[in-house]
Every structure is written in C-alpha cells, then in structure tokens.
C-alpha positions in Angstrom: 106.8 90.2 98.7 105.4 91.3 95.2 105.5 94.3 94.1 104.4 95.9 90.9 105.8 100.1 90.3 105.0 102.2 87.7 106.6 104.7 86.4 107.1 107.5 83.6 103.4 109.2 83.9 103.1 112.7 83.9 101.7 115.7 81.9 102.6 115.7 78.7 100.9 118.0 75.2 98.2 116.4 72.7 100.6 114.5 70.1 103.2 114.2 72.3 104.7 110.8 73.6 105.4 109.0 77.1 107.0 105.7 77.9 105.8 104.2 80.8 107.5 101.1 82.6 106.9 98.6 85.3 109.6 96.9 86.8 108.3 93.4 88.9 110.0 92.2 91.9 109.0 89.1 93.9 107.9 86.7 90.7 109.6 84.9 88.4 108.7 87.2 85.6 109.2 85.3 82.7 106.3 83.4 83.8 103.7 86.0 83.7 101.9 87.4 81.1 101.8 90.9 81.5 99.2 93.9 80.5 98.5 98.0 81.0 95.0 98.7 81.9 94.0 102.6 82.4 91.1 103.7 84.5 89.6 107.9 84.2 87.8 109.5 86.7 84.1 107.8 86.5 85.0 105.4 84.1 85.6 101.3 84.3 88.6 99.9 84.2 90.1 98.9 80.5 92.7 97.4 79.0 95.1 99.1 77.1 97.6 96.6 75.4 98.8 93.2 77.2 101.9 91.0 76.1 101.8 87.2 76.4 105.4 85.0 78.1 106.0 84.3 74.3 105.5 87.8 73.5 102.6 88.0 71.8 100.7 91.6 72.0 97.2 92.8 72.0 95.7 96.2 71.7 92.6 98.1 73.0 91.2 99.6 70.0 91.2 103.1 71.3 95.2 102.7 71.3 96.3 100.7 68.6 98.7 102.0 65.9 99.6 104.6 68.4 101.0 102.6 71.9 103.2 100.4 71.6 103.6 97.6 74.8 107.1 95.4 75.0 108.9 93.1 77.9 112.3 93.1 79.0 112.8 89.6 80.7 116.4 90.7 81.9 115.0 93.3 83.7 111.5 92.3 84.9 110.2 94.9 83.5 107.4 95.8 81.2 107.0 99.0 79.0 103.9 101.2 77.2 105.8 103.3 74.5 102.6 105.9 73.8 103.0 108.3 70.5 100.2 110.6 69.8 98.7 111.3 72.9 95.3 112.6 72.9 93.3 113.9 76.0 91.2 111.2 76.4 94.4 108.7 77.1 94.0 110.7 80.3 94.1 108.5 83.0 95.3 106.0 85.7 97.6 103.1 84.2 98.2 100.1 85.6 100.3 97.2 85.5 98.9 93.8 86.1 100.8 90.9 85.7 99.3 87.2 85.9 100.9 83.8 86.1 100.6 81.2 82.9 99.8 78.1 84.5 98.4 79.1 88.0 96.4 82.5 86.9 97.5 84.5 89.9 97.3 88.1 89.2 99.3 91.2 91.2 98.4 94.8 90.4 100.3 98.3 90.6 99.7 101.3 92.5 99.2 103.2 89.6 100.7 106.0 87.8 99.1 109.1 86.0 99.1 110.6 82.8 97.7 113.9 81.9 96.9 115.1 78.3 96.0 118.6 78.6 97.2 121.6 76.0 
C-alpha cells in the first residue's frame, strides 16, 4: 500500500534549522508532484512548498527565502530544509503526493515542528 512517512521534526530555537524528510513507498515516485503543508492549532492547513516532477518549485509567501524543497527520485524522498525558523513556523508538517496525470493524492501522517526558546 501507499505510505508517505515524514521525519525530522522536533523542537528548535528561533533562528535555528531543521530538515524534514518524506519517504514514499507504494508509488512510482518520479510521476508524482510533491508538496509540504502545515497546520497550526486552530488554523487551516496551508501550502508551504511544492515541487513538480520536473523539479520546479513554489513556496508560500511566509517561507520564501527561508525554506527549500528538494527531491531525490533515487531515494523516493522529498525534503524540506527550514532555516531561520520563527515561532510562527510551529505546526504539524504534512507531506502530500499528487500524480502528474491522474491527480491521485496521498498524505503522510505529519511531523510536529515546534519553534520556541
């Protein structure tokens, strides 16, 4: 079955960095666009960053210049490098895959990121 497994979350001080990973199985990874979303308590889930099958990227306004999304098709993994973290980045971060043609979507279970001193 399809699994997206996020890892790398945790507690970090303001100004610090984290790198999230999302390992996919059960799908032909190179045919899927990948994205990171986040949801803070009481807030709607929002797009953080996305990357197409061709490697084009897109970022939410609040993370531009601080976060970098990348993918490794040989490892079936998408990454989110998060730098200059601020308390407003605190949220559960989710990985999503979307098939390029059929638009089938899958979600991971989420990983908690907490930015606090």
